[in-house]
ChimeraX commands (.cxc) that place a marker at each C-alpha (Angstrom):
marker #1 position 121.71,85.83,120.64 radius 0.5
marker #1 position 123.95,88.30,118.40 radius 0.5
marker #1 position 122.60,91.61,117.65 radius 0.5
marker #1 position 123.53,91.12,113.95 radius 0.5
marker #1 position 120.90,88.22,113.73 radius 0.5
marker #1 position 118.22,90.78,113.69 radius 0.5
marker #1 position 119.05,92.02,110.15 radius 0.5
marker #1 position 119.75,88.58,108.77 radius 0.5
marker #1 position 116.36,87.57,109.84 radius 0.5
marker #1 position 114.87,90.55,107.95 radius 0.5
marker #1 position 116.41,89.05,104.74 radius 0.5
marker #1 position 114.39,85.97,105.68 radius 0.5
marker #1 position 110.81,87.49,105.64 radius 0.5
marker #1 position 111.63,89.76,102.71 radius 0.5
marker #1 position 112.20,87.00,100.55 radius 0.5
marker #1 position 109.07,85.00,101.73 radius 0.5
marker #1 position 107.08,88.07,101.03 radius 0.5
marker #1 position 108.41,88.72,97.63 radius 0.5
marker #1 position 107.80,85.18,96.53 radius 0.5
marker #1 position 104.33,84.99,97.78 radius 0.5
marker #1 position 103.14,88.51,96.80 radius 0.5
marker #1 position 103.36,87.32,93.01 radius 0.5
marker #1 position 100.42,85.25,93.80 radius 0.5
marker #1 position 98.21,88.03,95.20 radius 0.5
marker #1 position 94.52,87.91,94.10 radius 0.5
marker #1 position 94.86,84.83,91.86 radius 0.5
marker #1 position 92.95,82.56,94.06 radius 0.5
marker #1 position 95.74,80.10,94.64 radius 0.5
marker #1 position 96.51,80.05,98.41 radius 0.5
marker #1 position 98.52,76.74,98.48 radius 0.5
marker #1 position 100.79,78.01,95.72 radius 0.5
marker #1 position 101.37,81.36,97.60 radius 0.5
marker #1 position 102.30,79.61,100.81 radius 0.5
marker #1 position 104.63,77.23,99.06 radius 0.5
marker #1 position 106.31,80.04,97.36 radius 0.5
marker #1 position 106.84,81.87,100.74 radius 0.5
marker #1 position 108.14,78.58,102.49 radius 0.5
marker #1 position 110.64,77.69,99.85 radius 0.5
marker #1 position 112.01,81.26,99.80 radius 0.5
marker #1 position 112.17,81.45,103.43 radius 0.5
marker #1 position 113.97,77.97,103.58 radius 0.5
marker #1 position 116.60,79.15,101.06 radius 0.5
marker #1 position 117.59,82.31,102.99 radius 0.5
marker #1 position 117.48,80.46,106.30 radius 0.5
marker #1 position 120.32,78.21,104.93 radius 0.5
marker #1 position 122.64,81.02,104.77 radius 0.5
marker #1 position 122.19,82.52,108.18 radius 0.5
marker #1 position 125.08,82.09,110.87 radius 0.5
marker #1 position 123.02,80.15,113.52 radius 0.5
marker #1 position 122.05,76.80,114.83 radius 0.5
marker #1 position 118.29,76.74,114.59 radius 0.5
marker #1 position 115.82,74.38,115.17 radius 0.5
marker #1 position 111.98,74.87,114.11 radius 0.5
marker #1 position 109.67,74.48,117.09 radius 0.5
marker #1 position 106.59,75.82,115.27 radius 0.5
marker #1 position 106.52,75.50,111.48 radius 0.5
marker #1 position 104.29,74.12,108.76 radius 0.5
marker #1 position 103.82,70.70,110.40 radius 0.5
marker #1 position 105.31,67.66,111.04 radius 0.5
marker #1 position 108.04,66.08,108.90 radius 0.5
marker #1 position 105.63,63.69,107.31 radius 0.5
marker #1 position 103.35,66.60,106.60 radius 0.5
marker #1 position 105.42,69.52,105.25 radius 0.5
marker #1 position 108.50,69.17,102.81 radius 0.5
marker #1 position 110.33,71.90,104.59 radius 0.5
marker #1 position 110.21,73.98,107.64 radius 0.5
marker #1 position 108.83,71.07,109.71 radius 0.5
marker #1 position 108.92,70.89,113.40 radius 0.5
marker #1 position 112.50,69.72,114.41 radius 0.5
marker #1 position 113.89,70.65,111.16 radius 0.5
marker #1 position 117.50,72.19,111.48 radius 0.5
marker #1 position 118.02,75.66,109.92 radius 0.5
marker #1 position 121.14,77.94,109.49 radius 0.5
marker #1 position 124.88,77.24,108.67 radius 0.5
marker #1 position 125.31,75.08,111.75 radius 0.5
marker #1 position 127.54,77.94,113.13 radius 0.5
marker #1 position 126.48,80.72,115.60 radius 0.5
marker #1 position 123.90,81.07,118.37 radius 0.5
marker #1 position 121.58,78.03,119.15 radius 0.5
marker #1 position 118.10,79.24,118.91 radius 0.5
marker #1 position 114.47,78.00,118.50 radius 0.5
marker #1 position 112.51,79.30,115.53 radius 0.5
marker #1 position 108.86,79.77,114.98 radius 0.5
marker #1 position 107.88,80.54,111.48 radius 0.5
marker #1 position 104.54,81.30,109.55 radius 0.5
marker #1 position 106.06,81.83,105.95 radius 0.5
marker #1 position 102.49,83.29,104.92 radius 0.5
marker #1 position 100.38,84.45,107.62 radius 0.5
marker #1 position 97.13,84.87,105.72 radius 0.5
marker #1 position 97.02,82.26,102.88 radius 0.5
marker #1 position 93.60,83.04,101.99 radius 0.5
marker #1 position 94.23,86.81,102.26 radius 0.5
marker #1 position 96.75,86.65,99.41 radius 0.5
marker #1 position 94.70,84.46,97.53 radius 0.5
marker #1 position 91.77,87.12,97.53 radius 0.5
marker #1 position 93.95,90.13,97.56 radius 0.5
marker #1 position 92.90,91.04,100.87 radius 0.5
marker #1 position 94.36,93.13,103.76 radius 0.5
marker #1 position 97.10,92.22,106.33 radius 0.5
marker #1 position 98.99,89.30,105.03 radius 0.5
marker #1 position 102.34,88.97,106.47 radius 0.5
marker #1 position 105.47,86.90,106.16 radius 0.5
marker #1 position 106.57,86.17,109.95 radius 0.5
marker #1 position 109.11,84.36,112.14 radius 0.5
marker #1 position 110.45,84.64,115.69 radius 0.5
marker #1 position 113.49,83.42,117.26 radius 0.5
marker #1 position 114.37,82.85,120.86 radius 0.5
marker #1 position 117.38,81.15,122.77 radius 0.5
marker #1 position 117.16,77.42,122.77 radius 0.5
marker #1 position 114.47,76.08,124.96 radius 0.5
marker #1 position 112.64,79.38,125.52 radius 0.5
marker #1 position 109.60,79.25,123.13 radius 0.5
marker #1 position 106.30,77.08,123.93 radius 0.5
marker #1 position 106.22,74.06,121.51 radius 0.5
marker #1 position 102.64,75.06,121.02 radius 0.5
marker #1 position 100.53,72.17,119.38 radius 0.5
marker #1 position 98.66,72.96,116.10 radius 0.5
marker #1 position 95.21,73.52,117.69 radius 0.5
marker #1 position 93.17,76.40,118.96 radius 0.5
marker #1 position 93.87,78.81,121.55 radius 0.5
marker #1 position 91.50,81.34,123.00 radius 0.5
marker #1 position 93.51,84.78,123.16 radius 0.5
marker #1 position 93.19,88.26,124.52 radius 0.5
marker #1 position 96.04,90.67,123.52 radius 0.5
marker #1 position 96.76,94.22,124.48 radius 0.5
marker #1 position 99.44,96.83,124.03 radius 0.5
marker #1 position 101.89,98.25,126.64 radius 0.5
marker #1 position 99.51,100.70,128.19 radius 0.5
marker #1 position 97.13,98.04,129.24 radius 0.5
marker #1 position 99.53,95.46,130.44 radius 0.5
marker #1 position 98.31,93.76,133.80 radius 0.5
marker #1 position 94.92,95.11,133.28 radius 0.5
marker #1 position 93.19,92.42,131.30 radius 0.5
marker #1 position 92.05,88.77,132.26 radius 0.5
marker #1 position 91.26,86.15,129.74 radius 0.5
marker #1 position 88.72,84.56,132.36 radius 0.5
marker #1 position 86.86,87.98,133.01 radius 0.5
marker #1 position 83.84,88.97,131.30 radius 0.5
marker #1 position 84.05,90.93,127.89 radius 0.5
marker #1 position 82.79,94.16,129.54 radius 0.5
marker #1 position 85.18,94.16,132.34 radius 0.5
marker #1 position 88.21,93.72,130.04 radius 0.5
marker #1 position 86.77,96.64,127.88 radius 0.5
marker #1 position 86.47,98.77,130.89 radius 0.5
marker #1 position 90.08,97.86,131.97 radius 0.5
marker #1 position 91.63,98.90,128.50 radius 0.5
marker #1 position 89.44,102.03,128.51 radius 0.5
marker #1 position 90.72,103.08,131.93 radius 0.5
marker #1 position 94.35,102.07,130.97 radius 0.5
marker #1 position 94.43,104.26,127.86 radius 0.5
marker #1 position 92.23,107.12,129.41 radius 0.5
marker #1 position 89.28,106.46,126.80 radius 0.5
marker #1 position 85.58,105.78,127.20 radius 0.5
marker #1 position 84.54,102.17,126.31 radius 0.5
marker #1 position 82.71,103.47,123.17 radius 0.5
marker #1 position 86.23,104.64,122.04 radius 0.5
marker #1 position 87.75,101.18,122.44 radius 0.5
marker #1 position 88.41,99.21,119.21 radius 0.5
marker #1 position 88.49,95.37,119.57 radius 0.5
marker #1 position 89.66,93.22,116.95 radius 0.5
marker #1 position 88.12,89.75,116.31 radius 0.5
marker #1 position 88.34,87.13,113.72 radius 0.5
marker #1 position 85.14,86.87,111.72 radius 0.5
marker #1 position 84.11,83.53,112.69 radius 0.5
marker #1 position 80.71,81.92,113.85 radius 0.5
marker #1 position 82.49,80.73,116.92 radius 0.5
marker #1 position 82.89,84.40,117.87 radius 0.5
marker #1 position 79.43,85.57,117.50 radius 0.5
marker #1 position 78.89,85.66,121.39 radius 0.5
marker #1 position 82.05,87.91,121.81 radius 0.5
marker #1 position 80.81,90.38,118.89 radius 0.5
marker #1 position 77.40,90.57,120.51 radius 0.5
marker #1 position 78.87,91.40,123.76 radius 0.5
marker #1 position 81.08,93.97,122.33 radius 0.5
marker #1 position 78.21,95.56,120.46 radius 0.5
marker #1 position 76.11,95.51,123.83 radius 0.5
marker #1 position 79.03,97.35,125.55 radius 0.5
marker #1 position 79.22,99.92,122.69 radius 0.5
marker #1 position 82.67,99.37,121.69 radius 0.5
marker #1 position 83.86,99.73,118.29 radius 0.5
marker #1 position 84.62,96.52,116.50 radius 0.5
marker #1 position 87.33,95.49,113.76 radius 0.5
marker #1 position 86.39,92.15,112.23 radius 0.5
marker #1 position 89.23,90.63,110.35 radius 0.5
marker #1 position 88.80,87.76,108.03 radius 0.5
marker #1 position 92.22,86.01,108.69 radius 0.5
marker #1 position 95.72,86.93,110.39 radius 0.5
marker #1 position 95.44,87.21,114.04 radius 0.5
marker #1 position 99.09,87.70,114.43 radius 0.5
marker #1 position 98.85,91.14,112.69 radius 0.5
marker #1 position 95.57,91.71,114.98 radius 0.5
marker #1 position 97.46,91.01,118.12 radius 0.5
marker #1 position 100.49,93.13,117.10 radius 0.5
marker #1 position 98.36,95.92,116.14 radius 0.5
marker #1 position 97.17,96.47,119.64 radius 0.5
marker #1 position 100.91,97.76,120.42 radius 0.5
marker #1 position 101.04,100.50,117.80 radius 0.5
marker #1 position 98.44,103.55,118.41 radius 0.5
marker #1 position 98.45,104.33,114.73 radius 0.5
marker #1 position 96.64,101.04,113.78 radius 0.5
marker #1 position 93.62,102.21,115.84 radius 0.5
marker #1 position 93.49,99.05,117.56 radius 0.5
marker #1 position 93.12,98.44,121.41 radius 0.5
marker #1 position 92.55,94.86,122.04 radius 0.5
marker #1 position 92.14,91.41,120.39 radius 0.5
marker #1 position 89.58,88.68,121.62 radius 0.5
marker #1 position 88.88,85.28,120.40 radius 0.5
marker #1 position 90.07,81.76,119.27 radius 0.5
marker #1 position 92.80,81.38,116.56 radius 0.5
marker #1 position 95.67,79.19,116.03 radius 0.5
marker #1 position 97.92,78.41,119.07 radius 0.5
marker #1 position 101.23,78.56,117.03 radius 0.5
marker #1 position 100.08,81.94,115.88 radius 0.5
marker #1 position 99.84,82.85,119.77 radius 0.5
marker #1 position 103.25,81.96,120.48 radius 0.5
marker #1 position 104.60,84.05,117.44 radius 0.5
marker #1 position 102.52,86.98,118.60 radius 0.5
marker #1 position 103.63,86.59,122.08 radius 0.5
marker #1 position 107.27,87.08,120.91 radius 0.5
marker #1 position 106.27,90.27,119.09 radius 0.5
marker #1 position 104.43,91.58,122.03 radius 0.5
marker #1 position 107.29,90.95,124.35 radius 0.5
marker #1 position 109.45,92.86,122.35 radius 0.5
marker #1 position 106.85,95.61,122.26 radius 0.5
marker #1 position 106.02,95.47,126.02 radius 0.5
marker #1 position 102.48,94.24,125.50 radius 0.5
marker #1 position 100.78,91.24,126.63 radius 0.5
marker #1 position 98.86,88.06,125.60 radius 0.5
marker #1 position 97.30,85.49,127.52 radius 0.5
marker #1 position 95.88,82.15,126.04 radius 0.5
marker #1 position 93.98,79.03,126.82 radius 0.5
marker #1 position 94.43,75.93,124.56 radius 0.5
marker #1 position 91.32,74.42,123.35 radius 0.5
marker #1 position 91.70,70.92,122.21 radius 0.5
marker #1 position 88.66,69.98,119.86 radius 0.5
marker #1 position 88.84,66.10,120.16 radius 0.5
marker #1 position 90.66,63.43,122.14 radius 0.5
marker #1 position 93.60,63.22,120.18 radius 0.5
marker #1 position 94.39,66.80,120.85 radius 0.5
marker #1 position 93.85,66.34,124.51 radius 0.5
marker #1 position 96.17,63.40,124.40 radius 0.5
marker #1 position 98.70,65.30,122.52 radius 0.5
marker #1 position 98.44,68.02,125.10 radius 0.5
marker #1 position 99.01,65.56,127.86 radius 0.5
marker #1 position 101.98,63.82,126.23 radius 0.5
marker #1 position 103.63,67.43,126.03 radius 0.5
marker #1 position 102.99,67.97,129.75 radius 0.5
marker #1 position 100.63,70.94,128.86 radius 0.5
marker #1 position 98.00,71.50,131.62 radius 0.5
marker #1 position 94.85,72.31,129.91 radius 0.5
marker #1 position 93.34,74.41,132.68 radius 0.5
marker #1 position 96.46,76.65,132.98 radius 0.5
marker #1 position 96.29,80.06,131.43 radius 0.5
marker #1 position 99.26,80.60,129.42 radius 0.5
marker #1 position 100.87,83.82,129.83 radius 0.5
marker #1 position 103.87,85.90,128.37 radius 0.5
marker #1 position 106.54,83.96,130.65 radius 0.5
marker #1 position 104.88,80.40,129.27 radius 0.5
marker #1 position 104.80,81.24,125.73 radius 0.5
marker #1 position 108.23,82.87,125.49 radius 0.5
marker #1 position 110.93,82.61,128.47 radius 0.5
marker #1 position 114.01,84.66,128.89 radius 0.5
marker #1 position 114.69,88.22,128.25 radius 0.5
marker #1 position 115.77,88.00,124.78 radius 0.5
marker #1 position 113.76,87.15,121.42 radius 0.5
marker #1 position 113.65,88.53,118.00 radius 0.5
marker #1 position 110.51,89.03,115.63 radius 0.5
marker #1 position 110.64,89.98,112.06 radius 0.5
marker #1 position 107.69,90.60,109.72 radius 0.5
marker #1 position 107.26,91.69,106.30 radius 0.5
marker #1 position 104.02,92.97,104.65 radius 0.5
marker #1 position 102.75,91.00,101.69 radius 0.5
marker #1 position 99.78,92.79,101.27 radius 0.5
marker #1 position 98.95,96.30,102.59 radius 0.5
marker #1 position 97.85,96.39,106.13 radius 0.5
marker #1 position 97.45,99.01,109.05 radius 0.5
marker #1 position 101.03,98.20,110.16 radius 0.5
marker #1 position 103.02,97.41,107.14 radius 0.5
marker #1 position 102.66,98.30,103.50 radius 0.5
marker #1 position 102.44,95.04,100.95 radius 0.5
marker #1 position 105.04,94.34,98.35 radius 0.5
marker #1 position 105.05,96.41,95.30 radius 0.5
marker #1 position 106.74,95.40,92.00 radius 0.5
marker #1 position 107.83,97.90,89.17 radius 0.5
marker #1 position 110.02,96.70,86.39 radius 0.5
marker #1 position 112.70,94.67,87.75 radius 0.5
marker #1 position 112.48,95.80,91.28 radius 0.5
marker #1 position 110.22,94.96,94.29 radius 0.5
marker #1 position 109.91,97.03,97.48 radius 0.5
marker #1 position 109.12,95.72,100.80 radius 0.5
marker #1 position 108.16,96.96,104.35 radius 0.5
marker #1 position 109.32,95.16,107.26 radius 0.5
marker #1 position 109.26,95.40,111.23 radius 0.5
marker #1 position 111.91,93.82,113.11 radius 0.5
marker #1 position 112.16,94.03,117.02 radius 0.5
marker #1 position 114.46,92.67,119.76 radius 0.5
marker #1 position 113.26,92.12,123.30 radius 0.5
marker #1 position 116.59,92.35,125.00 radius 0.5
marker #1 position 117.00,96.14,123.69 radius 0.5
marker #1 position 113.54,97.04,123.24 radius 0.5
marker #1 position 114.54,98.31,119.54 radius 0.5
marker #1 position 111.88,98.38,117.04 radius 0.5
marker #1 position 112.84,99.06,113.27 radius 0.5
marker #1 position 110.81,99.74,110.33 radius 0.5
marker #1 position 112.74,98.91,107.26 radius 0.5
marker #1 position 112.07,99.77,103.74 radius 0.5
marker #1 position 113.95,97.60,101.27 radius 0.5
marker #1 position 114.34,97.74,97.46 radius 0.5
marker #1 position 115.24,94.46,95.89 radius 0.5
marker #1 position 116.92,94.02,92.12 radius 0.5
marker #1 position 115.10,90.97,90.65 radius 0.5
marker #1 position 117.65,90.77,88.00 radius 0.5
marker #1 position 120.62,90.67,90.16 radius 0.5
marker #1 position 118.96,88.46,92.87 radius 0.5
marker #1 position 116.38,86.37,90.89 radius 0.5
marker #1 position 116.00,83.52,93.42 radius 0.5
marker #1 position 115.92,86.22,96.37 radius 0.5
marker #1 position 119.20,84.86,97.75 radius 0.5
marker #1 position 122.84,85.83,97.16 radius 0.5
marker #1 position 125.15,83.21,98.95 radius 0.5
marker link #1:1,2 radius 0.2
marker link #1:2,3 radius 0.2
marker link #1:3,4 radius 0.2
marker link #1:4,5 radius 0.2
marker link #1:5,6 radius 0.2
marker link #1:6,7 radius 0.2
marker link #1:7,8 radius 0.2
marker link #1:8,9 radius 0.2
marker link #1:9,10 radius 0.2
marker link #1:10,11 radius 0.2
marker link #1:11,12 radius 0.2
marker link #1:12,13 radius 0.2
marker link #1:13,14 radius 0.2
marker link #1:14,15 radius 0.2
marker link #1:15,16 radius 0.2
marker link #1:16,17 radius 0.2
marker link #1:17,18 radius 0.2
marker link #1:18,19 radius 0.2
marker link #1:19,20 radius 0.2
marker link #1:20,21 radius 0.2
marker link #1:21,22 radius 0.2
marker link #1:22,23 radius 0.2
marker link #1:23,24 radius 0.2
marker link #1:24,25 radius 0.2
marker link #1:25,26 radius 0.2
marker link #1:26,27 radius 0.2
marker link #1:27,28 radius 0.2
marker link #1:28,29 radius 0.2
marker link #1:29,30 radius 0.2
marker link #1:30,31 radius 0.2
marker link #1:31,32 radius 0.2
marker link #1:32,33 radius 0.2
marker link #1:33,34 radius 0.2
marker link #1:34,35 radius 0.2
marker link #1:35,36 radius 0.2
marker link #1:36,37 radius 0.2
marker link #1:37,38 radius 0.2
marker link #1:38,39 radius 0.2
marker link #1:39,40 radius 0.2
marker link #1:40,41 radius 0.2
marker link #1:41,42 radius 0.2
marker link #1:42,43 radius 0.2
marker link #1:43,44 radius 0.2
marker link #1:44,45 radius 0.2
marker link #1:45,46 radius 0.2
marker link #1:46,47 radius 0.2
marker link #1:47,48 radius 0.2
marker link #1:48,49 radius 0.2
marker link #1:49,50 radius 0.2
marker link #1:50,51 radius 0.2
marker link #1:51,52 radius 0.2
marker link #1:52,53 radius 0.2
marker link #1:53,54 radius 0.2
marker link #1:54,55 radius 0.2
marker link #1:55,56 radius 0.2
marker link #1:56,57 radius 0.2
marker link #1:57,58 radius 0.2
marker link #1:58,59 radius 0.2
marker link #1:59,60 radius 0.2
marker link #1:60,61 radius 0.2
marker link #1:61,62 radius 0.2
marker link #1:62,63 radius 0.2
marker link #1:63,64 radius 0.2
marker link #1:64,65 radius 0.2
marker link #1:65,66 radius 0.2
marker link #1:66,67 radius 0.2
marker link #1:67,68 radius 0.2
marker link #1:68,69 radius 0.2
marker link #1:69,70 radius 0.2
marker link #1:70,71 radius 0.2
marker link #1:71,72 radius 0.2
marker link #1:72,73 radius 0.2
marker link #1:73,74 radius 0.2
marker link #1:74,75 radius 0.2
marker link #1:75,76 radius 0.2
marker link #1:76,77 radius 0.2
marker link #1:77,78 radius 0.2
marker link #1:78,79 radius 0.2
marker link #1:79,80 radius 0.2
marker link #1:80,81 radius 0.2
marker link #1:81,82 radius 0.2
marker link #1:82,83 radius 0.2
marker link #1:83,84 radius 0.2
marker link #1:84,85 radius 0.2
marker link #1:85,86 radius 0.2
marker link #1:86,87 radius 0.2
marker link #1:87,88 radius 0.2
marker link #1:88,89 radius 0.2
marker link #1:89,90 radius 0.2
marker link #1:90,91 radius 0.2
marker link #1:91,92 radius 0.2
marker link #1:92,93 radius 0.2
marker link #1:93,94 radius 0.2
marker link #1:94,95 radius 0.2
marker link #1:95,96 radius 0.2
marker link #1:96,97 radius 0.2
marker link #1:97,98 radius 0.2
marker link #1:98,99 radius 0.2
marker link #1:99,100 radius 0.2
marker link #1:100,101 radius 0.2
marker link #1:101,102 radius 0.2
marker link #1:102,103 radius 0.2
marker link #1:103,104 radius 0.2
marker link #1:104,105 radius 0.2
marker link #1:105,106 radius 0.2
marker link #1:106,107 radius 0.2
marker link #1:107,108 radius 0.2
marker link #1:108,109 radius 0.2
marker link #1:109,110 radius 0.2
marker link #1:110,111 radius 0.2
marker link #1:111,112 radius 0.2
marker link #1:112,113 radius 0.2
marker link #1:113,114 radius 0.2
marker link #1:114,115 radius 0.2
marker link #1:115,116 radius 0.2
marker link #1:116,117 radius 0.2
marker link #1:117,118 radius 0.2
marker link #1:118,119 radius 0.2
marker link #1:119,120 radius 0.2
marker link #1:120,121 radius 0.2
marker link #1:121,122 radius 0.2
marker link #1:122,123 radius 0.2
marker link #1:123,124 radius 0.2
marker link #1:124,125 radius 0.2
marker link #1:125,126 radius 0.2
marker link #1:126,127 radius 0.2
marker link #1:127,128 radius 0.2
marker link #1:128,129 radius 0.2
marker link #1:129,130 radius 0.2
marker link #1:130,131 radius 0.2
marker link #1:131,132 radius 0.2
marker link #1:132,133 radius 0.2
marker link #1:133,134 radius 0.2
marker link #1:134,135 radius 0.2
marker link #1:135,136 radius 0.2
marker link #1:136,137 radius 0.2
marker link #1:137,138 radius 0.2
marker link #1:138,139 radius 0.2
marker link #1:139,140 radius 0.2
marker link #1:140,141 radius 0.2
marker link #1:141,142 radius 0.2
marker link #1:142,143 radius 0.2
marker link #1:143,144 radius 0.2
marker link #1:144,145 radius 0.2
marker link #1:145,146 radius 0.2
marker link #1:146,147 radius 0.2
marker link #1:147,148 radius 0.2
marker link #1:148,149 radius 0.2
marker link #1:149,150 radius 0.2
marker link #1:150,151 radius 0.2
marker link #1:151,152 radius 0.2
marker link #1:152,153 radius 0.2
marker link #1:153,154 radius 0.2
marker link #1:154,155 radius 0.2
marker link #1:155,156 radius 0.2
marker link #1:156,157 radius 0.2
marker link #1:157,158 radius 0.2
marker link #1:158,159 radius 0.2
marker link #1:159,160 radius 0.2
marker link #1:160,161 radius 0.2
marker link #1:161,162 radius 0.2
marker link #1:162,163 radius 0.2
marker link #1:163,164 radius 0.2
marker link #1:164,165 radius 0.2
marker link #1:165,166 radius 0.2
marker link #1:166,167 radius 0.2
marker link #1:167,168 radius 0.2
marker link #1:168,169 radius 0.2
marker link #1:169,170 radius 0.2
marker link #1:170,171 radius 0.2
marker link #1:171,172 radius 0.2
marker link #1:172,173 radius 0.2
marker link #1:173,174 radius 0.2
marker link #1:174,175 radius 0.2
marker link #1:175,176 radius 0.2
marker link #1:176,177 radius 0.2
marker link #1:177,178 radius 0.2
marker link #1:178,179 radius 0.2
marker link #1:179,180 radius 0.2
marker link #1:180,181 radius 0.2
marker link #1:181,182 radius 0.2
marker link #1:182,183 radius 0.2
marker link #1:183,184 radius 0.2
marker link #1:184,185 radius 0.2
marker link #1:185,186 radius 0.2
marker link #1:186,187 radius 0.2
marker link #1:187,188 radius 0.2
marker link #1:188,189 radius 0.2
marker link #1:189,190 radius 0.2
marker link #1:190,191 radius 0.2
marker link #1:191,192 radius 0.2
marker link #1:192,193 radius 0.2
marker link #1:193,194 radius 0.2
marker link #1:194,195 radius 0.2
marker link #1:195,196 radius 0.2
marker link #1:196,197 radius 0.2
marker link #1:197,198 radius 0.2
marker link #1:198,199 radius 0.2
marker link #1:199,200 radius 0.2
marker link #1:200,201 radius 0.2
marker link #1:201,202 radius 0.2
marker link #1:202,203 radius 0.2
marker link #1:203,204 radius 0.2
marker link #1:204,205 radius 0.2
marker link #1:205,206 radius 0.2
marker link #1:206,207 radius 0.2
marker link #1:207,208 radius 0.2
marker link #1:208,209 radius 0.2
marker link #1:209,210 radius 0.2
marker link #1:210,211 radius 0.2
marker link #1:211,212 radius 0.2
marker link #1:212,213 radius 0.2
marker link #1:213,214 radius 0.2
marker link #1:214,215 radius 0.2
marker link #1:215,216 radius 0.2
marker link #1:216,217 radius 0.2
marker link #1:217,218 radius 0.2
marker link #1:218,219 radius 0.2
marker link #1:219,220 radius 0.2
marker link #1:220,221 radius 0.2
marker link #1:221,222 radius 0.2
marker link #1:222,223 radius 0.2
marker link #1:223,224 radius 0.2
marker link #1:224,225 radius 0.2
marker link #1:225,226 radius 0.2
marker link #1:226,227 radius 0.2
marker link #1:227,228 radius 0.2
marker link #1:228,229 radius 0.2
marker link #1:229,230 radius 0.2
marker link #1:230,231 radius 0.2
marker link #1:231,232 radius 0.2
marker link #1:232,233 radius 0.2
marker link #1:233,234 radius 0.2
marker link #1:234,235 radius 0.2
marker link #1:235,236 radius 0.2
marker link #1:236,237 radius 0.2
marker link #1:237,238 radius 0.2
marker link #1:238,239 radius 0.2
marker link #1:239,240 radius 0.2
marker link #1:240,241 radius 0.2
marker link #1:241,242 radius 0.2
marker link #1:242,243 radius 0.2
marker link #1:243,244 radius 0.2
marker link #1:244,245 radius 0.2
marker link #1:245,246 radius 0.2
marker link #1:246,247 radius 0.2
marker link #1:247,248 radius 0.2
marker link #1:248,249 radius 0.2
marker link #1:249,250 radius 0.2
marker link #1:250,251 radius 0.2
marker link #1:251,252 radius 0.2
marker link #1:252,253 radius 0.2
marker link #1:253,254 radius 0.2
marker link #1:254,255 radius 0.2
marker link #1:255,256 radius 0.2
marker link #1:256,257 radius 0.2
marker link #1:257,258 radius 0.2
marker link #1:258,259 radius 0.2
marker link #1:259,260 radius 0.2
marker link #1:260,261 radius 0.2
marker link #1:261,262 radius 0.2
marker link #1:262,263 radius 0.2
marker link #1:263,264 radius 0.2
marker link #1:264,265 radius 0.2
marker link #1:265,266 radius 0.2
marker link #1:266,267 radius 0.2
marker link #1:267,268 radius 0.2
marker link #1:268,269 radius 0.2
marker link #1:269,270 radius 0.2
marker link #1:270,271 radius 0.2
marker link #1:271,272 radius 0.2
marker link #1:272,273 radius 0.2
marker link #1:273,274 radius 0.2
marker link #1:274,275 radius 0.2
marker link #1:275,276 radius 0.2
marker link #1:276,277 radius 0.2
marker link #1:277,278 radius 0.2
marker link #1:278,279 radius 0.2
marker link #1:279,280 radius 0.2
marker link #1:280,281 radius 0.2
marker link #1:281,282 radius 0.2
marker link #1:282,283 radius 0.2
marker link #1:283,284 radius 0.2
marker link #1:284,285 radius 0.2
marker link #1:285,286 radius 0.2
marker link #1:286,287 radius 0.2
marker link #1:287,288 radius 0.2
marker link #1:288,289 radius 0.2
marker link #1:289,290 radius 0.2
marker link #1:290,291 radius 0.2
marker link #1:291,292 radius 0.2
marker link #1:292,293 radius 0.2
marker link #1:293,294 radius 0.2
marker link #1:294,295 radius 0.2
marker link #1:295,296 radius 0.2
marker link #1:296,297 radius 0.2
marker link #1:297,298 radius 0.2
marker link #1:298,299 radius 0.2
marker link #1:299,300 radius 0.2
marker link #1:300,301 radius 0.2
marker link #1:301,302 radius 0.2
marker link #1:302,303 radius 0.2
marker link #1:303,304 radius 0.2
marker link #1:304,305 radius 0.2
marker link #1:305,306 radius 0.2
marker link #1:306,307 radius 0.2
marker link #1:307,308 radius 0.2
marker link #1:308,309 radius 0.2
marker link #1:309,310 radius 0.2
marker link #1:310,311 radius 0.2
marker link #1:311,312 radius 0.2
marker link #1:312,313 radius 0.2
marker link #1:313,314 radius 0.2
marker link #1:314,315 radius 0.2
marker link #1:315,316 radius 0.2
marker link #1:316,317 radius 0.2
marker link #1:317,318 radius 0.2
marker link #1:318,319 radius 0.2
marker link #1:319,320 radius 0.2
view
């Protein structure tokens, strides 16, 4: 992939964030998601690449745009696979909560797992703890491993977990171990990424979330030198058959090399609402401000970009 593609992709997540942030706290999650998706699609049309959506808003008959298999870009440039989550945290935006992101990940064609839209059990850590954790190991063993890797006591380790009834057993074990817990209501892509940045205070992510989000998080952690492991968790016969049809072994632990192959990938995320890692969109008069992180695996470069956007000169968030 060409290195200039990184900055082009920043424009995509910035537009999605600006469009969806207008809906913050208004209680309309679908409208916020639609705004992010439409803006993202419009800017993708200007990007010099031959992209195919492998993780998107759904199948063609379920989503009007950014559906799985959709072609993106001008048709000229590198051939890439694209994973998108135009608004990671629709409920967060609707309620005016914390850590909503506009997110995308890109890799060379054929290098992203075409993860089915179902649950995935996950464990994620930052660079210091790579190789120390095992998704099949007891919670306490993984806490001790991370504590040792980061030169902490178990009581100082912060684990982030989606606040769901299905995670009650995980939360109970974390409390029994004396670890600190950060419960999040939505947005486990942000939860996974935060394990790789010390200033977020997060050391490890546990629990079950969406499989597509697991692949997107894997791209970010590949760029950051972190690690995520996953196991697909189909909930019915139809999901089991879908995995079989895709040639996915349900007993296999999905590791970094399964989720995102090759030595190159790009990840971009723009904050929609404030979070530990990124500031949310702010509006003042005819301007909007954004805060974005963009990373590339091949170079290991991580950039934080603050943008100021004239909403008069660029009312549709794109200039062709």
